[in-house]
Backbone as XML, in Angstrom:
<?xml version="1.0"?>
<chain id="A" units="angstrom">
  <residue number="1" name="UNK">
    <atom name="N" x="71.051" y="103.119" z="46.906"/>
    <atom name="CA" x="71.974" y="103.327" z="47.996"/>
    <atom name="C" x="73.061" y="102.253" z="47.929"/>
  </residue>
  <residue number="2" name="UNK">
    <atom name="N" x="74.257" y="102.655" z="48.247"/>
    <atom name="CA" x="75.368" y="101.711" z="48.322"/>
    <atom name="C" x="75.922" y="101.712" z="49.744"/>
  </residue>
  <residue number="3" name="UNK">
    <atom name="N" x="76.643" y="100.672" z="50.069"/>
    <atom name="CA" x="77.264" y="100.573" z="51.385"/>
    <atom name="C" x="78.647" y="101.193" z="51.297"/>
  </residue>
  <residue number="4" name="UNK">
    <atom name="N" x="78.869" y="102.235" z="52.084"/>
    <atom name="CA" x="80.138" y="102.954" z="52.059"/>
    <atom name="C" x="81.166" y="102.340" z="52.999"/>
  </residue>
  <residue number="5" name="UNK">
    <atom name="N" x="82.357" y="102.912" z="52.961"/>
    <atom name="CA" x="83.476" y="102.397" z="53.760"/>
    <atom name="C" x="83.203" y="102.467" z="55.257"/>
  </residue>
  <residue number="6" name="UNK">
    <atom name="N" x="82.563" y="103.548" z="55.726"/>
    <atom name="CA" x="82.296" y="103.688" z="57.161"/>
    <atom name="C" x="81.344" y="102.620" z="57.653"/>
  </residue>
  <residue number="7" name="UNK">
    <atom name="N" x="80.304" y="102.341" z="56.888"/>
    <atom name="CA" x="79.352" y="101.301" z="57.273"/>
    <atom name="C" x="80.000" y="99.923" z="57.176"/>
  </residue>
  <residue number="8" name="UNK">
    <atom name="N" x="80.864" y="99.719" z="56.189"/>
    <atom name="CA" x="81.564" y="98.440" z="56.057"/>
    <atom name="C" x="82.448" y="98.158" z="57.267"/>
  </residue>
  <residue number="9" name="UNK">
    <atom name="N" x="82.994" y="99.202" z="57.883"/>
    <atom name="CA" x="83.790" y="99.004" z="59.097"/>
    <atom name="C" x="82.953" y="98.370" z="60.198"/>
  </residue>
  <residue number="10" name="UNK">
    <atom name="N" x="81.693" y="98.775" z="60.304"/>
    <atom name="CA" x="80.780" y="98.200" z="61.292"/>
    <atom name="C" x="80.422" y="96.774" z="60.901"/>
  </residue>
  <residue number="11" name="UNK">
    <atom name="N" x="80.165" y="96.557" z="59.611"/>
    <atom name="CA" x="79.700" y="95.253" z="59.135"/>
    <atom name="C" x="80.815" y="94.215" z="59.037"/>
  </residue>
  <residue number="12" name="UNK">
    <atom name="N" x="82.067" y="94.632" z="59.076"/>
    <atom name="CA" x="83.170" y="93.681" z="59.000"/>
    <atom name="C" x="83.613" y="93.176" z="60.375"/>
  </residue>
  <residue number="13" name="UNK">
    <atom name="N" x="82.979" y="93.657" z="61.429"/>
    <atom name="CA" x="83.282" y="93.170" z="62.781"/>
    <atom name="C" x="82.499" y="91.898" z="63.049"/>
  </residue>
  <residue number="14" name="UNK">
    <atom name="N" x="82.912" y="91.170" z="64.083"/>
    <atom name="CA" x="82.186" y="89.975" z="64.510"/>
    <atom name="C" x="81.278" y="90.327" z="65.679"/>
  </residue>
  <residue number="15" name="UNK">
    <atom name="N" x="80.090" y="89.732" z="65.688"/>
    <atom name="CA" x="79.087" y="89.975" z="66.712"/>
    <atom name="C" x="78.629" y="88.635" z="67.282"/>
  </residue>
  <residue number="16" name="UNK">
    <atom name="N" x="77.589" y="88.682" z="68.083"/>
    <atom name="CA" x="77.038" y="87.460" z="68.663"/>
    <atom name="C" x="76.582" y="86.516" z="67.545"/>
  </residue>
  <residue number="17" name="UNK">
    <atom name="N" x="77.011" y="85.255" z="67.592"/>
    <atom name="CA" x="76.598" y="84.307" z="66.547"/>
    <atom name="C" x="75.078" y="84.121" z="66.508"/>
  </residue>
  <residue number="18" name="UNK">
    <atom name="N" x="74.549" y="84.013" z="65.309"/>
    <atom name="CA" x="73.119" y="83.812" z="65.067"/>
    <atom name="C" x="72.273" y="84.813" z="65.835"/>
  </residue>
  <residue number="19" name="UNK">
    <atom name="N" x="72.683" y="86.071" z="65.805"/>
    <atom name="CA" x="71.987" y="87.108" z="66.554"/>
    <atom name="C" x="71.367" y="88.157" z="65.659"/>
  </residue>
  <residue number="20" name="UNK">
    <atom name="N" x="70.787" y="89.157" z="66.318"/>
    <atom name="CA" x="70.167" y="90.287" z="65.636"/>
    <atom name="C" x="70.613" y="91.544" z="66.365"/>
  </residue>
  <residue number="21" name="UNK">
    <atom name="N" x="71.244" y="92.469" z="65.648"/>
    <atom name="CA" x="71.817" y="93.681" z="66.241"/>
    <atom name="C" x="71.099" y="94.896" z="65.665"/>
  </residue>
  <residue number="22" name="UNK">
    <atom name="N" x="70.678" y="95.806" z="66.552"/>
    <atom name="CA" x="70.057" y="97.058" z="66.137"/>
    <atom name="C" x="70.897" y="98.206" z="66.671"/>
  </residue>
  <residue number="23" name="UNK">
    <atom name="N" x="71.165" y="99.204" z="65.812"/>
    <atom name="CA" x="71.959" y="100.347" z="66.221"/>
    <atom name="C" x="71.670" y="101.510" z="65.284"/>
  </residue>
  <residue number="24" name="UNK">
    <atom name="N" x="72.347" y="102.618" z="65.504"/>
    <atom name="CA" x="72.222" y="103.778" z="64.619"/>
    <atom name="C" x="73.533" y="103.973" z="63.879"/>
  </residue>
  <residue number="25" name="UNK">
    <atom name="N" x="73.415" y="104.459" z="62.654"/>
    <atom name="CA" x="74.576" y="104.811" z="61.848"/>
    <atom name="C" x="74.262" y="106.140" z="61.174"/>
  </residue>
  <residue number="26" name="UNK">
    <atom name="N" x="74.963" y="107.168" z="61.612"/>
    <atom name="CA" x="74.702" y="108.530" z="61.142"/>
    <atom name="C" x="73.224" y="108.849" z="61.337"/>
  </residue>
  <residue number="27" name="UNK">
    <atom name="N" x="72.499" y="109.171" z="60.278"/>
    <atom name="CA" x="71.077" y="109.521" z="60.418"/>
    <atom name="C" x="70.157" y="108.309" z="60.225"/>
  </residue>
  <residue number="28" name="UNK">
    <atom name="N" x="70.727" y="107.132" z="60.026"/>
    <atom name="CA" x="69.947" y="105.939" z="59.734"/>
    <atom name="C" x="69.849" y="105.010" z="60.945"/>
  </residue>
  <residue number="29" name="UNK">
    <atom name="N" x="68.763" y="104.265" z="60.984"/>
    <atom name="CA" x="68.650" y="103.134" z="61.896"/>
    <atom name="C" x="69.096" y="101.920" z="61.100"/>
  </residue>
  <residue number="30" name="UNK">
    <atom name="N" x="69.909" y="101.065" z="61.708"/>
    <atom name="CA" x="70.327" y="99.851" z="61.019"/>
    <atom name="C" x="70.074" y="98.653" z="61.923"/>
  </residue>
  <residue number="31" name="UNK">
    <atom name="N" x="69.813" y="97.547" z="61.298"/>
    <atom name="CA" x="69.652" y="96.279" z="62.002"/>
    <atom name="C" x="70.228" y="95.206" z="61.092"/>
  </residue>
  <residue number="32" name="UNK">
    <atom name="N" x="70.885" y="94.219" z="61.703"/>
    <atom name="CA" x="71.417" y="93.144" z="60.883"/>
    <atom name="C" x="71.396" y="91.826" z="61.635"/>
  </residue>
  <residue number="33" name="UNK">
    <atom name="N" x="71.246" y="90.763" z="60.848"/>
    <atom name="CA" x="71.291" y="89.398" z="61.365"/>
    <atom name="C" x="72.691" y="88.857" z="61.131"/>
  </residue>
  <residue number="34" name="UNK">
    <atom name="N" x="73.141" y="88.010" z="62.048"/>
    <atom name="CA" x="74.473" y="87.426" z="61.919"/>
    <atom name="C" x="74.375" y="85.925" z="61.679"/>
  </residue>
  <residue number="35" name="UNK">
    <atom name="N" x="75.427" y="85.381" z="61.071"/>
    <atom name="CA" x="75.475" y="83.942" z="60.829"/>
    <atom name="C" x="76.042" y="83.231" z="62.057"/>
  </residue>
  <residue number="36" name="UNK">
    <atom name="N" x="76.309" y="81.926" z="61.925"/>
    <atom name="CA" x="76.786" y="81.119" z="63.049"/>
    <atom name="C" x="78.189" y="81.510" z="63.512"/>
  </residue>
  <residue number="37" name="UNK">
    <atom name="N" x="78.908" y="82.268" z="62.685"/>
    <atom name="CA" x="80.243" y="82.734" z="63.069"/>
    <atom name="C" x="80.213" y="84.175" z="63.592"/>
  </residue>
  <residue number="38" name="UNK">
    <atom name="N" x="79.050" y="84.823" z="63.568"/>
    <atom name="CA" x="78.927" y="86.186" z="64.058"/>
    <atom name="C" x="79.160" y="87.248" z="63.012"/>
  </residue>
  <residue number="39" name="UNK">
    <atom name="N" x="79.217" y="86.864" z="61.731"/>
    <atom name="CA" x="79.385" y="87.830" z="60.643"/>
    <atom name="C" x="78.008" y="88.340" z="60.206"/>
  </residue>
  <residue number="40" name="UNK">
    <atom name="N" x="77.825" y="89.661" z="60.079"/>
    <atom name="CA" x="76.560" y="90.184" z="59.554"/>
    <atom name="C" x="76.306" y="89.647" z="58.144"/>
  </residue>
  <residue number="41" name="UNK">
    <atom name="N" x="75.081" y="89.160" z="57.899"/>
    <atom name="CA" x="74.758" y="88.601" z="56.587"/>
    <atom name="C" x="73.506" y="89.208" z="55.965"/>
  </residue>
  <residue number="42" name="UNK">
    <atom name="N" x="72.675" y="89.856" z="56.773"/>
    <atom name="CA" x="71.458" y="90.490" z="56.268"/>
    <atom name="C" x="71.330" y="91.840" z="56.947"/>
  </residue>
  <residue number="43" name="UNK">
    <atom name="N" x="71.243" y="92.921" z="56.149"/>
    <atom name="CA" x="71.248" y="94.281" z="56.675"/>
    <atom name="C" x="69.965" y="94.996" z="56.284"/>
  </residue>
  <residue number="44" name="UNK">
    <atom name="N" x="69.376" y="95.692" z="57.248"/>
    <atom name="CA" x="68.241" y="96.570" z="57.020"/>
    <atom name="C" x="68.696" y="97.975" z="57.400"/>
  </residue>
  <residue number="45" name="UNK">
    <atom name="N" x="68.521" y="98.949" z="56.498"/>
    <atom name="CA" x="68.955" y="100.315" z="56.764"/>
    <atom name="C" x="67.871" y="101.282" z="56.321"/>
  </residue>
  <residue number="46" name="UNK">
    <atom name="N" x="67.572" y="102.248" z="57.175"/>
    <atom name="CA" x="66.536" y="103.236" z="56.881"/>
    <atom name="C" x="66.129" y="103.945" z="58.154"/>
  </residue>
  <residue number="47" name="UNK">
    <atom name="N" x="64.838" y="104.224" z="58.293"/>
    <atom name="CA" x="64.289" y="104.881" z="59.473"/>
    <atom name="C" x="63.246" y="103.974" z="60.110"/>
  </residue>
  <residue number="48" name="UNK">
    <atom name="N" x="63.278" y="103.885" z="61.442"/>
    <atom name="CA" x="62.276" y="103.095" z="62.163"/>
    <atom name="C" x="60.950" y="103.833" z="62.170"/>
  </residue>
  <residue number="49" name="UNK">
    <atom name="N" x="59.868" y="103.062" z="62.032"/>
    <atom name="CA" x="58.539" y="103.645" z="62.149"/>
    <atom name="C" x="58.088" y="103.569" z="63.605"/>
  </residue>
  <residue number="50" name="UNK">
    <atom name="N" x="56.842" y="103.928" z="63.859"/>
    <atom name="CA" x="56.327" y="103.942" z="65.235"/>
    <atom name="C" x="56.249" y="102.549" z="65.862"/>
  </residue>
  <residue number="51" name="UNK">
    <atom name="N" x="56.283" y="101.504" z="65.031"/>
    <atom name="CA" x="56.252" y="100.127" z="65.535"/>
    <atom name="C" x="57.643" y="99.539" z="65.708"/>
  </residue>
  <residue number="52" name="UNK">
    <atom name="N" x="58.669" y="100.312" z="65.386"/>
    <atom name="CA" x="60.040" y="99.839" z="65.529"/>
    <atom name="C" x="60.569" y="99.069" z="64.331"/>
  </residue>
  <residue number="53" name="UNK">
    <atom name="N" x="59.821" y="99.056" z="63.230"/>
    <atom name="CA" x="60.270" y="98.370" z="62.017"/>
    <atom name="C" x="60.954" y="99.361" z="61.100"/>
  </residue>
  <residue number="54" name="UNK">
    <atom name="N" x="62.003" y="98.915" z="60.454"/>
    <atom name="CA" x="62.783" y="99.794" z="59.587"/>
    <atom name="C" x="62.180" y="99.851" z="58.187"/>
  </residue>
  <residue number="55" name="UNK">
    <atom name="N" x="61.987" y="101.069" z="57.720"/>
    <atom name="CA" x="61.547" y="101.301" z="56.339"/>
    <atom name="C" x="62.746" y="101.865" z="55.607"/>
  </residue>
  <residue number="56" name="UNK">
    <atom name="N" x="63.167" y="101.194" z="54.566"/>
    <atom name="CA" x="64.357" y="101.617" z="53.830"/>
    <atom name="C" x="64.770" y="100.560" z="52.837"/>
  </residue>
  <residue number="57" name="UNK">
    <atom name="N" x="66.007" y="100.098" z="52.963"/>
    <atom name="CA" x="66.533" y="99.105" z="52.025"/>
    <atom name="C" x="67.101" y="97.899" z="52.744"/>
  </residue>
  <residue number="58" name="UNK">
    <atom name="N" x="67.127" y="96.788" z="51.999"/>
    <atom name="CA" x="67.639" y="95.519" z="52.531"/>
    <atom name="C" x="68.823" y="95.092" z="51.680"/>
  </residue>
  <residue number="59" name="UNK">
    <atom name="N" x="69.867" y="94.604" z="52.361"/>
    <atom name="CA" x="71.056" y="94.094" z="51.695"/>
    <atom name="C" x="71.347" y="92.689" z="52.205"/>
  </residue>
  <residue number="60" name="UNK">
    <atom name="N" x="71.834" y="91.836" z="51.327"/>
    <atom name="CA" x="72.243" y="90.479" z="51.698"/>
    <atom name="C" x="73.714" y="90.310" z="51.339"/>
  </residue>
  <residue number="61" name="UNK">
    <atom name="N" x="74.430" y="89.624" z="52.211"/>
    <atom name="CA" x="75.868" y="89.434" z="52.016"/>
    <atom name="C" x="76.136" y="88.083" z="51.375"/>
  </residue>
  <residue number="62" name="UNK">
    <atom name="N" x="76.995" y="88.086" z="50.367"/>
    <atom name="CA" x="77.442" y="86.850" z="49.709"/>
    <atom name="C" x="78.878" y="86.600" z="50.116"/>
  </residue>
  <residue number="63" name="UNK">
    <atom name="N" x="79.100" y="85.482" z="50.751"/>
    <atom name="CA" x="80.447" y="85.089" z="51.146"/>
    <atom name="C" x="80.814" y="83.805" z="50.421"/>
  </residue>
  <residue number="64" name="UNK">
    <atom name="N" x="81.997" y="83.767" z="49.834"/>
    <atom name="CA" x="82.511" y="82.561" z="49.196"/>
    <atom name="C" x="83.814" y="82.202" z="49.890"/>
  </residue>
  <residue number="65" name="UNK">
    <atom name="N" x="83.935" y="80.929" z="50.254"/>
    <atom name="CA" x="85.099" y="80.463" z="50.996"/>
    <atom name="C" x="85.943" y="79.513" z="50.161"/>
  </residue>
  <residue number="66" name="UNK">
    <atom name="N" x="87.244" y="79.514" z="50.417"/>
    <atom name="CA" x="88.136" y="78.553" z="49.780"/>
    <atom name="C" x="88.057" y="77.240" z="50.555"/>
  </residue>
  <residue number="67" name="UNK">
    <atom name="N" x="88.733" y="76.227" z="50.060"/>
    <atom name="CA" x="88.713" y="74.917" z="50.714"/>
    <atom name="C" x="89.288" y="74.950" z="52.122"/>
  </residue>
  <residue number="68" name="UNK">
    <atom name="N" x="90.204" y="75.883" z="52.370"/>
    <atom name="CA" x="90.800" y="75.955" z="53.703"/>
    <atom name="C" x="90.061" y="76.932" z="54.628"/>
  </residue>
  <residue number="69" name="UNK">
    <atom name="N" x="88.887" y="77.424" z="54.203"/>
    <atom name="CA" x="88.053" y="78.259" z="55.056"/>
    <atom name="C" x="88.302" y="79.750" z="54.972"/>
  </residue>
  <residue number="70" name="UNK">
    <atom name="N" x="89.172" y="80.194" z="54.100"/>
    <atom name="CA" x="89.450" y="81.621" z="53.924"/>
    <atom name="C" x="88.372" y="82.249" z="53.039"/>
  </residue>
  <residue number="71" name="UNK">
    <atom name="N" x="88.028" y="83.497" z="53.323"/>
    <atom name="CA" x="87.037" y="84.206" z="52.513"/>
    <atom name="C" x="87.681" y="84.617" z="51.192"/>
  </residue>
  <residue number="72" name="UNK">
    <atom name="N" x="87.069" y="84.168" z="50.088"/>
    <atom name="CA" x="87.556" y="84.490" z="48.750"/>
    <atom name="C" x="86.791" y="85.694" z="48.198"/>
  </residue>
  <residue number="73" name="UNK">
    <atom name="N" x="85.468" y="85.713" z="48.381"/>
    <atom name="CA" x="84.634" y="86.816" z="47.918"/>
    <atom name="C" x="83.731" y="87.270" z="49.056"/>
  </residue>
  <residue number="74" name="UNK">
    <atom name="N" x="83.583" y="88.577" z="49.170"/>
    <atom name="CA" x="82.731" y="89.178" z="50.188"/>
    <atom name="C" x="82.020" y="90.344" z="49.523"/>
  </residue>
  <residue number="75" name="UNK">
    <atom name="N" x="80.713" y="90.194" z="49.283"/>
    <atom name="CA" x="79.976" y="91.181" z="48.506"/>
    <atom name="C" x="78.589" y="91.381" z="49.102"/>
  </residue>
  <residue number="76" name="UNK">
    <atom name="N" x="78.145" y="92.642" z="49.171"/>
    <atom name="CA" x="76.796" y="92.975" z="49.624"/>
    <atom name="C" x="75.917" y="93.284" z="48.421"/>
  </residue>
  <residue number="77" name="UNK">
    <atom name="N" x="74.772" y="92.578" z="48.309"/>
    <atom name="CA" x="73.811" y="92.804" z="47.226"/>
    <atom name="C" x="72.629" y="93.605" z="47.752"/>
  </residue>
  <residue number="78" name="UNK">
    <atom name="N" x="72.237" y="94.646" z="47.024"/>
    <atom name="CA" x="71.045" y="95.408" z="47.375"/>
    <atom name="C" x="69.832" y="94.609" z="46.914"/>
  </residue>
  <residue number="79" name="UNK">
    <atom name="N" x="68.984" y="94.241" z="47.858"/>
    <atom name="CA" x="67.796" y="93.438" z="47.549"/>
    <atom name="C" x="66.546" y="94.271" z="47.412"/>
  </residue>
  <residue number="80" name="UNK">
    <atom name="N" x="66.698" y="95.599" z="47.482"/>
    <atom name="CA" x="65.571" y="96.470" z="47.232"/>
    <atom name="C" x="64.976" y="97.109" z="48.461"/>
  </residue>
  <residue number="81" name="UNK">
    <atom name="N" x="63.864" y="97.774" z="48.219"/>
    <atom name="CA" x="63.191" y="98.548" z="49.248"/>
    <atom name="C" x="62.373" y="97.655" z="50.176"/>
  </residue>
  <residue number="82" name="UNK">
    <atom name="N" x="62.341" y="98.035" z="51.450"/>
    <atom name="CA" x="61.489" y="97.341" z="52.426"/>
    <atom name="C" x="60.494" y="98.341" z="52.988"/>
  </residue>
  <residue number="83" name="UNK">
    <atom name="N" x="59.260" y="97.903" z="53.128"/>
    <atom name="CA" x="58.202" y="98.775" z="53.663"/>
    <atom name="C" x="57.641" y="98.265" z="54.976"/>
  </residue>
  <residue number="84" name="UNK">
    <atom name="N" x="57.657" y="96.941" z="55.180"/>
    <atom name="CA" x="57.112" y="96.326" z="56.400"/>
    <atom name="C" x="55.698" y="96.801" z="56.697"/>
  </residue>
  <residue number="85" name="UNK">
    <atom name="N" x="54.820" y="96.686" z="55.716"/>
    <atom name="CA" x="53.418" y="97.113" z="55.894"/>
    <atom name="C" x="52.706" y="96.348" z="56.955"/>
  </residue>
</chain>
């Protein structure tokens, strides 16, 4: 699975710093953790089970900053399947 443009629109917004956001995206349940600036950095996407845990895939965001604090690279890496047994 890859992250498409529509999902990137959600992930490029700022949220509560150092928080955890759960929502729906199309037919998927998504949850993501944010960094101290409120940028999503860890994404879980799939379907929630009866315990509320998402079974699907996990993505981690790589951000590289310049010396003046501007984002130079912004990339999401697929870290594989999550089962939450």
